[in-house]
N, C-alpha and C positions, 0 to 999 in steps of 0.2 A: 306918407311914412310907410315903409315896407313892413309887412307882417312878420312878427317874430314867430318862427316855428321851432319848437323846443323838443329835443329828443333826450330822454334820460336813459343811461346805459348801465347795466350791471356787468362788470368785467369778470373774466375768469381769474381764479376759480373760487366760487362761493359755496353754494349748496346745490345738490342734485335733486333734492326731494321737494323743494319749495322755493319760490323767489325770495331773494333778500328784500326786506320791506322798504328800503329807502326810496327806490324809484316809484313804488306805489303811493307812498306818502307825498312825494314831491309832485307827481303827476296829478293826484287828486287835489292837492292844494292849488296848483297852477290852473287847473281847469275850473276850480271854484272861483278863481279871479278872472275868468274869461279868456285865458290864453290857450292857444293851440298847442297842446302838449301830448306827446306820445312816449312810449317806453319800449325797451327791448332788453332781453336777457342774453347776452353773448356768452355767458358762462354755461348755461345748459345747452345753448346752440353748439358751442365748441365741443362739449362732451359728446353730444349726439353725433356730430360729424366724425369724430375720431372713432366712436363705437358704432360704426356702420360698416357695411360690406366694402364700399370704396375706401373708408378709413383704414380698415384692417389690411386691405391690399397695399395701401401706401406704407403702412407700418411694416408689412412683410418685406417690401422692397428695401427699406432701410435696414431691417434686421438681417436680411440675407447678405447684405454687403459687409457685415461685421466679420472681422477676422476670428478665427477659432478661439483664440485666447481671450477675446472680449465677449464671448457668448456666456451669459449667465444661465443657470439651470432653467429659469423662467423663460428666457428667450429661446433656448434650445427646445423646450417643450412646446412653445408656441409654433416654431417652425415645423416641428415634427407633426403637430396636430392641426396644421393650418386649415386644411379642408374642413375639419370638424368645426373650427371656430367660424369659418365663413358660412356654414350652413345653419349655425345656431345663433349668431349674433343678433339677427333681426328678430326672431321669435323671443329671445331672452329679453331684449329691450322692450318689446311689446308687453311681455308678461310683467316686467317691473313697472311699466306705466299703467298697469291695471287693465289693459285692453285685451288680454288673452288669458283669463284666470285658469282655464281648464288645462293649460300647459303645465300646471303644477304637478300633475300626475307623472308626466315624463321627467320633469326636472327632479322630482323627489325620488325617482327610481335610482338615481345616481349612475345611470347609464347613458344619459342624453347629452349633458354638457361635458366637455373636456375638463379634467380636474388637474390643474397644475400645482405648483408648490404651495400656494395659499391653502390648499385643502388639507395639508398636513395637520392643521389645527383641529380637524375633526377626529383625528386619530388619538390625540392626547390634548384635548381642548383646553384644559385649565392651566397649562404651564406649571403644573405641580410635579412633584417627583414620582407620583404614582399614577399609572394609567387609570382613566375614569370610565372606560367602557364606551358605549355608544352615546356620545354627547347629544346627537340629534334626537334620539329616543328620549333621553333625559329632559331635553328642552321642550320638545313638541308633543311627546306622547304618540299615541297611535293615530290621532285625528287632526293634528295641527299641520295639515298638508300645505296650505298656502304659505304660512310663515316658514316652514321648513324649506320649501322651494325658494322662497325669497332669500333666505340665508345662503343657500347653495348658489343662487344666481349672483348674489353680492360677492361671494368669494371668486366667482368666475370673472366678474368685472375687475376685482382687485388684482387678479393675475394679469389682466390686460393692461391695467395701469402700471404694473411693474414692468411689463414689456415696453411700454411707451417710455418709461423712465430709463430703462437700460439701453434701448436701441435708438431713441429719438432725442429726448431731452432729459438730462439727469436731474433737472429741477422740477420735473412734473409731479404734481399731486392733484387729487380730486378736490381738495379743500385748502391746501397751503402751497399753492404753486409759486415757486421761486421766492418764498418769503425771506430767505436769507439776504436777498439783494436789497431789501427795504427795511427790515426790522432794526430800528435803532442804529442805522448807518449814518454816522456823522458826516461822511462824504458821499457825494453823488457819483463818484468815479465808477464804482462797481456796476451800478445800475446803468450808467451811461455807456460803459463798455459793452454790457450785454445788449443794449438797444442798438448799438452800432454793428453788432455781429450779423453775419448773413442769416437769413431766415432758415429755421428748421421746419419740419412738417407742422408742428403746432403753430408756429408763427404764420406760416403760409395759410393755414386754415383760418386762423383768426383774422388775418388780413382780408381774405375773401368774404368772410361773414360781415366784417365791418363795412366793406364796400357795398354789399347787398343791403345792409340796413340804411346806409346813406341814400342809395338809389330809391329805396322804398319810401322813406319818410321825408327826404329833401329838407333837412333841418338847416336853420341858420344859427342855432345855438345848441351845442351838445353838452350835456351835463353827465360827467362820469363819476360814479361814486366808488370810493375805495374804503370799505369798512375795515379791512385787515391788511397786514403786510403782504399776505398771499394774493391780494388783488392788484398790487401796485404795478408789477411788471406788465400784467395784461392791460391795465389802464393806460400805461404809457405807450404800449404797442398800438392800442386803438387810437390814441391821440396822434401818434406818429403817422399812422395811415391817413388819418383825416387831414393832417397838415400837408402831407405829400400829395394828396389827391385834390383837395380844395382848401387852400389856406385861408380863404375868405370866411369859412365857417368858424365861429367863435367856439372855443372849447374851454370848459371850466371843470376843475377837479374839486371834489369835496368828500366828506364822509369821515368815519371814525378815525382812520389813519391820519388824516390831516389834522383832526381835532386834537390828537394826542402827540403826534410825532413832528408835525411841521409848524409848530407855533413860533419857532425862532428861525425859520428858514431864511437863508440868504444865499441862494444858489440861482444865478441867472440862467443856467442851462435848462432848468425846469420849464422856462417860458419859451423854449424852442418847441415844446410839445403842448403846453397849456397857455392860454391867454390870461386866465385867472385861476386862483386857488382860494377857496373860501374855507373858513373854519366855523365850528359850532353849528347850531341849528340853521338849516339852510334857507328857511322861508324868507326871512328879512333880507339877508344878503342877496338872494335871487331877485327879489323885487327891485332892489337898488341896482343890481347889475342889468336887469332888463330895461329899466329907465335910462341907464347910461347908454345902452345900445340903441335906444330910441332917441338919443340926443337930448334928453330932458333932464339929465342929472350929470354933473361933472364927475370926473374920475376921483377927485378929491373928496367926494361925498359917498363913495362906496362904503359898504358895511362889512367889517371883518374879512377883508379881501386883500390878497397879494396880487400885485401887478408888476410887470417888468419895469415900468417907468416910475411908478410912485411907491414901489415896495409895498409895505403893509399899510392899508388904509382902514380906519375904523371910525367912520362917522357915527356918532351916537344917536341911535334911534331905538325905541322900545321893540322888544321881540314880539313876534306873533304869539298870542295866547294859544295854549294847547287846544282849547275849545274852538278856536277859530282857524285851526290848521287844516281843516277840511277832512273829508272821509277818504281814506286811501282807496285806490282803484287798481284792479289787476287787468283792466282792459288793455289788450295788445300783447299780453304775455301768454305763452302756450301752456295753459294750466293742465292740459291733458297729456303733456309730454314729459313732465317731471318724473323722476325715478324714485320709487319707494325702496329704500335699501335697508337691510337688516344686518348690520356689522357684528353686533354683539348679542349673545343669547341672554339678554337681561330685559325684562319688560319695561323698566323705566328708561334705561339707556337708549333704547331704540327710538325714542321720541324725536331725537335730533336728526335722524336720517330717514325715518319711515313716516310716510303720510305727507299730504300737502296741507299746510296750516295757514289760515288767514292770520295776518299779524296786526295786532292792535296794541296801543300803549295806553294804559290807564292814566299815567301821569308822566310828565317830563321831569327828569332828574330823580333824586333820591330824598325822601323825607328825613332820613337819618343823617346822612352825609357827615359822619364822624370817623369812620374806620381809617386807621392810620396808614394802611397799605393802599388805599384807594385814591383816585385822582379827584379828591374832594374839592380842589380849587378850580376845577374846570366846569364849564357851563353844563355839560351833559349830566353832571352830578349835582352841582351846587344850586342850580336854578330849579327849584321845585315848583311845578305848575300842574295842578290837578284838573282834569276835565270833569264836567258835571256828569252825573250818572245818566241822565237822559241823552246827553250827547253821545256817550259811549254805546248806549243801547241802540240809538239810531244808526250809528256806524256799523254795529254788529248786524243789524237787520239789513242794512244796505249791502253789506258784503255777502251775506247769505243769499240775498236775491240775485246779486251779480254773478257769484261764482257757483251757486248751487251746492256749496260745501259748508259744513257746519263745524269744522274743526278750527279752533282759535288758539294761538299762542300769544299771551300777553308779554310783550318784550320789554317790560319795565326793568329799571335797575333794581327796584324793590317795590312791589305793589303794596300800598298801605292797607292795613287791616280794615279800617273804616270804609275805605272805598270799595274793597272787595265784599264787605258785608252788604253795602248798599247795592252794588252791582248784582250780587247773587239774589237778593230779594227782588230786584227789578226783573231779572231774567225769569224767575219763577212767576212773578205777577203777570208778565206779558206772555207767559207760556212759550218762551223762546227755548227750543230744544237744541242746545249746542254742547260740544265737548271742548273743554278748555284747560290750559295749564299755564303756569308762569312762575316768575321768580319772586321770592318773599324774604323777609327776615324772620328768623325763628324766635319771635317775641311772644310774650305770654298772652297777648291779646287773642292769639289763635287758640282758643279753648275748644273743648269738645263740641259745644253748641255751634260756634262759628264754622268749625271744620265740617260738621255735618250739613250745615246750611250751604256751604260751598259745594260739597259733594252732591247735594240734591239739585243744585243749579247746573251741574255738568262738569265740575272740576274733577279731573282725572289724575293730576300730578302737580307737585310743587318742587321747586328747586330753591336751595338757600345755602348760605355760607356758615358752616361750622368752623371752617378755617383750621387753626391749630387747636385741637381739643385739649386745651389746658386753661384752667380758670385764670392763672397768672397772666398768661399771654393774651387771652381774650380781653382781660382788663387793660393790659398795656396797649393793645391795638384798638381799644375803645369800641369793641364790637357790640357791647350793650347786652350780651347774653352770657349765660353760664352753661356748663355741660349739663347740669341737672335740668335747667330750663329747656335746653334743646331736646333732651330726652322726652320730657313731658309733651312738648309741642309736636314733635315728630310722631310720637305715639298717638296723639289725638288725630293727626292727619291719617295715619295708617289705620286706626280703628274705624275711621269714616270711609275707608276704602280708597283713599287717595295715596298714590305712590309718592315716595320722597327720595330726592337726590340731594346729597350733601357735597358742597364744594369744600375741599380740604386743602390744607397748606402745610408745607414743612420748610424749615430754614428761615423762619422769622427771626429778626435780630434778638439775640440773647437766648435763643432756644437751646436748651441743653439736650444731650443724648437721652438722659432720663425722661425728659418731657416728650421726646420723640417716641420712645417706646411706650410711655404711658398714653400718649395720644392714640396710638394704634390700638391699645387695649380698650380705650373708651369706644373707639369705632367698632371694634369686634363685638363688644357687648351691645352696642346699638343695633348692629345687624342681627345678632342672636336674639334680641328681644323683639324683633320685628318693627323697630322704630324707623329704620331707613332701609331702602331696597337697592340703592345705587349710590355711587360716589366717585370722586376723582381727586387724586392728589396732584397738586402742582407745586413747583418750587417757588418760594417767595421771590418776587422781582421788585427791586426798588426803582421807582419812577421819579422823574424830576418834579412831578406835580403833586406827589403824595406828602403827607406830614412827615414820613420817614425821610423822604428826599429833601424836604425843606428844613427839617430839624434833626439832622443825623446824630448830633451829640446826645440828644435826649434818649436815643435808642441804642447808643453804644456802638455806632458804626462809623467808619471812615469812608467817605466817598472817593471814587477815582473817576473823575470826569474826563472826557476827551479834551485834548488841548484846544481843538477848534472844531465846532460842529456847524457846518453850513447847510446841512440837509436835515436828516431826521435826528431827533433828540428826545428820547423818552426813558428807556432803561439805563440805569447807572450801575456800573460795577462798584462793589463796596467790600470792605473788610469788616467782619464781625469781631467784636472784642473777645468772643469765646474761642475763636480760631478753629472752630469745628468745620470739617468738610462734610457738609450735609448730603452731598451726592453719594457718599458711601452708604447712606441709609435710605436714600430715595428708592433704590431698586427694590429693597425689602418691603417698603411701604406699598409700592405699586403692585408688587406680586401678591401680597396678602390681600389687598383690596380687590384685585382681579378675581381671586378665588372666592372671597366673601360674596361678591355679586352673583356667584353661581351656587351659593349655598354650601361651599366646600371649605374645610379647614377652620370652621368656627369653634371647634373644640380644641384646637391646638394652642399651645403657649405662643404668644406673639414673638417671643424670643426666637422661635423656630424659623420664622421667615427671614430674619436678618442673618441667621447662621447659614441658611441655605445659599443665600446670595453671596455671603462672604466666602464660603467654601469654594464657590465657583470662581470667584475673583482671586482668592489667595488660599490655596488648599491647606498649607501648613499653618499651625498656630504661631510659629515663630515669624513667618512672613506677615501674618495678620497683625501681630504686635508691632512689627516694624512699620507697617502702613498706617498704624494708628487706629486700628479697629478696636472698639470696645463697646459691647452691648450689655448693659445691665438688665436685670430682670425687672419686670414691672412692679410698681408700688401701688397700683390701683387695686382695691379690693375686688374680688371676682364677682361680687353681687352689687357693685356700686350702682349700675343703671337700674337693676331690679328694685333696689331700695328707693332710688330716685322716683321711680314710677309709682311706688306705693305712697 
């Protein structure tokens, strides 16, 4: 029997600062079972190829061929300052990789790197109506040289990403590459058409990197993970290269995108690229697939797997317990080549892009699994499986030994309080000195004692969902918290020195304009009271797997499903019985939050933010009335959060 050689691949574009954890988990699991398993990150590899001297020269060639009317200000600036970009790209990348820290002095001088249109944000950083002076001095003071230089270098790379998008590939992004081709696309046609198009520079580079990975590892089975819609185009391009080069290699697709969007797939063209598509946790389906390739398991006994001939096969076998899933490993990934970026001048927000984090999961699934906007019916939420504390501690110790790095991101749906209490105590008992952060629910179990224990064990930040800051809507969505409770819990974390990020939502079914305004007022008071330091507003999306999608009548919405979905099926268009166009108010919410995260505008009436946006969109009061604009004043007492904390 021939040896199975497995290569797990991270496709572009995922993260530039740290590897996405799926391949580390799968590689660690497969090696624990005795298989020859390797991994490669073609996402960071592609970024580094494009952001190199040869890459810039190739981009320059494409940009120079553009007609004058197609030159954007960013591309024109790039062409004008091309020599400066060529001389600085190598040093800038080394600096962001942490390999040349003294370069911060030159970068911080603002005379070293060419400064394109992205740098206009430094002149009026907050997007408010009043100039704010020197935002770098405000953010970093006189001595924050490394971070200041990191932010400047990040703007420099963002300018280059804009050039790639304008001159090479209009779909290019560092984190959401071509996601419109895959996100909730009922038909495969658009993605198929893009895959049949001639290669552009990005495609050529990815093709070359894929061939190099195949030559290095000589796999017989390639596992490509697609966690997000922004990975799907790259995943299919990699699979396309493999099938054109060596069709005997078995190629399988899995990951979060498949788990949520491809559960009802009936598209034969997918199998021109992939031999198998698996859904949900990958360990059990992979073991079954390997046994099938070894001729010891028939195709009819595959687990949660799509095939061309047998369509979807789900032979019932128990999942691998979280404690038995093995220790993730980063062996084979270029840990010294990832880029620490600083997009936003907010100490909490930077954690997603700055620093390389070892990824660990405390538990599989969510212990709450009730929120009506969430995919509570799917395995990644519904199947709750907690690993023993000793297992987690051993994994943490192993990763510190392997990587030499002590930063950890616990990537749970919501880490349970009891488990975090046990873990924090164990970290202190073993004298394991790490820094860690993760996602939680703002429930009352997180009192001041537990928050301080977590801080003592190395916790630096938490993220959690406040969603729509309205007690009526929190109850309707079965969030299990109240605004007062969130205030007390977040203040307990902040008092312990732990940064807090709140996930926020607008446009939930039946939400009124008054509740939108009041929600922003609650958020303003939470920032002003020092309860939260960061947040993000996203528009509510109805998915087919959520309670709202399954019981729309209960939430007063009417679904508008596509007539025929043969490919992706997740987000559903819907009509809310209120008839409110929430997008009208979304811009005001986001603008206010952006300023709050920089300590600006916290003394302004929240009504102001909506008025500013509405004036830009419809200057006259008559036009605003015609467009349906109506912004009431808040009904929330100005001391509501203050009294809640008392």
